[in-house]
C-alpha positions in Angstrom: 16.8 -220.9 110.5 18.3 -218.6 113.0 21.8 -219.7 112.4 21.7 -218.6 108.7 19.8 -215.4 109.4 22.4 -214.4 112.1 25.2 -215.1 109.7 23.6 -213.1 106.9 23.1 -210.2 109.3 26.7 -210.3 110.4 28.5 -211.1 107.1 26.1 -210.5 104.3 26.4 -207.4 102.2 23.4 -205.6 100.6 24.2 -204.1 97.2 21.9 -201.9 95.0 19.3 -203.7 93.0 18.1 -206.0 95.7 21.4 -208.0 95.6 22.4 -209.9 98.7 26.0 -210.8 98.7 26.9 -213.9 100.7 30.0 -214.7 98.8 32.2 -214.6 101.9 30.6 -217.7 103.4 28.1 -219.4 100.9 29.0 -219.2 97.2 32.5 -217.9 96.6 34.4 -218.5 99.8 32.5 -221.3 101.6 32.2 -221.8 105.4 32.0 -225.6 105.2 31.1 -226.0 108.9 28.1 -223.7 108.3 27.1 -225.4 105.1 27.3 -228.8 106.8 24.8 -227.6 109.5 22.5 -226.2 106.7 22.7 -229.6 104.9 21.7 -231.3 108.1 18.7 -229.1 108.4 17.6 -230.0 104.8 18.1 -233.7 105.7 15.8 -233.2 108.7 13.2 -231.3 106.7 13.1 -233.8 103.8 13.7 -237.0 105.8 10.3 -238.4 104.9 10.5 -237.6 101.2 12.2 -240.8 99.9 14.9 -238.9 98.0 16.6 -240.9 95.2 18.7 -238.0 93.8 19.6 -234.4 94.5 19.5 -232.0 91.5 20.9 -228.4 91.4 22.0 -226.0 88.7 25.6 -224.9 88.2 27.5 -223.3 89.8 26.6 -221.6 93.2 24.3 -224.4 94.4 26.7 -227.2 93.9 28.4 -227.0 97.3 25.3 -227.2 99.4 23.7 -229.7 97.1 26.7 -232.0 97.4 26.5 -231.9 101.2 22.8 -232.7 101.1 23.3 -235.6 98.7 26.0 -236.9 100.9 23.7 -236.9 103.9 21.0 -238.7 102.0 23.6 -241.1 100.5 22.3 -240.4 97.0 23.9 -239.1 93.8 24.1 -235.4 93.1 23.3 -234.3 89.5 23.8 -230.7 88.4 22.3 -229.1 85.4 24.9 -227.6 83.1 24.5 -224.2 81.5 26.6 -224.9 78.4 27.2 -227.8 76.1 30.7 -229.2 76.3 32.3 -232.1 74.4 31.7 -234.5 77.2 27.9 -234.0 77.2 26.0 -236.4 75.0 23.4 -235.2 72.5 20.7 -236.9 74.4 19.8 -234.5 77.2 16.8 -233.0 79.0 17.0 -229.3 78.5 15.1 -226.1 79.3 15.8 -222.4 78.8 16.3 -220.5 82.1 16.5 -216.7 82.4 19.2 -215.5 84.8 18.4 -212.2 86.4 21.8 -212.2 88.0 23.7 -212.5 84.7 21.0 -210.9 82.5 20.9 -213.7 80.0 19.1 -216.9 79.1 20.9 -220.2 79.5 19.7 -223.6 78.2 20.3 -225.8 81.1 20.8 -229.5 80.4 21.1 -232.8 82.1 22.2 -236.0 80.4 19.4 -238.5 80.0 21.9 -241.0 81.5 21.5 -239.4 84.9 17.8 -238.8 85.4 15.2 -241.5 85.1 11.5 -242.1 85.2 10.2 -242.9 88.7 13.1 -241.2 90.5 12.2 -239.0 93.5 14.3 -235.8 93.1 15.1 -233.2 95.7 16.0 -229.8 94.2 18.6 -227.8 96.1 19.9 -224.2 95.4 21.5 -221.3 97.2 18.9 -218.6 96.2 15.3 -218.3 95.1 14.2 -215.0 93.8 12.1 -215.0 90.6 12.0 -218.8 90.5 13.3 -219.2 86.9 16.1 -221.7 87.8 13.8 -223.7 90.0 11.1 -223.8 87.3 13.7 -225.0 84.8 14.9 -227.8 87.1 11.3 -228.9 87.7 10.8 -228.9 83.9 13.9 -231.2 83.5 12.7 -233.6 86.1 9.2 -233.7 84.4 10.9 -234.5 81.1 12.7 -237.4 82.7 9.4 -238.7 84.2 10.7 -238.2 87.7 8.9 -236.7 90.7 10.1 -233.5 92.4 9.7 -234.2 96.1 10.6 -230.7 97.1 13.0 -227.8 96.9 15.5 -226.8 99.6 16.6 -223.2 99.3 19.2 -221.5 101.4 18.0 -218.0 100.9 14.6 -217.0 99.5 13.9 -213.4 98.5 10.3 -213.5 99.8 9.6 -210.0 98.4 9.9 -211.5 94.9 7.4 -213.9 93.4 9.4 -217.0 92.7 8.7 -218.9 95.9 5.0 -218.0 95.9 4.7 -219.1 92.2 6.4 -222.4 92.8 4.4 -223.2 95.9 1.2 -222.2 94.0 2.0 -225.1 91.6 1.8 -227.5 94.5 5.6 -227.9 95.2 7.0 -228.1 98.6 9.6 -225.3 99.1 11.7 -225.1 102.3 13.8 -222.0 102.6 16.2 -221.7 105.5 16.2 -217.9 105.4 13.4 -215.8 103.9 14.4 -212.2 103.2 11.5 -209.8 103.5 13.4 -206.7 102.7 16.9 -205.3 102.2 18.3 -201.8 102.3 21.5 -201.1 100.4 22.0 -197.7 102.1 21.9 -199.1 105.6 23.0 -202.7 104.8 20.0 -204.0 106.8 18.2 -207.2 106.1 14.8 -208.1 107.5 13.5 -211.6 107.5 9.9 -212.9 107.0 8.2 -214.4 110.0 7.5 -218.1 109.5 
């Protein structure tokens, strides 16, 4: 999506280690007008999917997922990364490796909020190695639901996550697919669709 690619070129920052910082407009300080337009694009892309719920993982994907859920007029559920006193013992859970944080989190969703037969749209801000997305797919499978697709704001197409998830037969729609980044020059190149 040209709108997002242009914004990444203008305001994104490339850091060493293939890190693309979009925290000035996506996942720390949020440009809500931009996010609303991106949510509208996900609604257009998945209009025929029969979405019953939107699922994301805390925390950076919550804002875009909330806007997408609002457009579809369905509940948003987010997988939590830590057990708190208000989470029941009956949860769907899956270990997920975080390359950003360098650890493994057991993500969980209360069985109260995901059910058999539900058609679930996964939404997240980034797709790189695909660990978070694979974990969400696992959670939906445990619940007996159907993943109707995954909407990703930014996919690092030079890493294998998107390729691996698509190879499993899942529909993945990424609004910007980064082909390469250069921390020295700050340049970002996008994959041709």
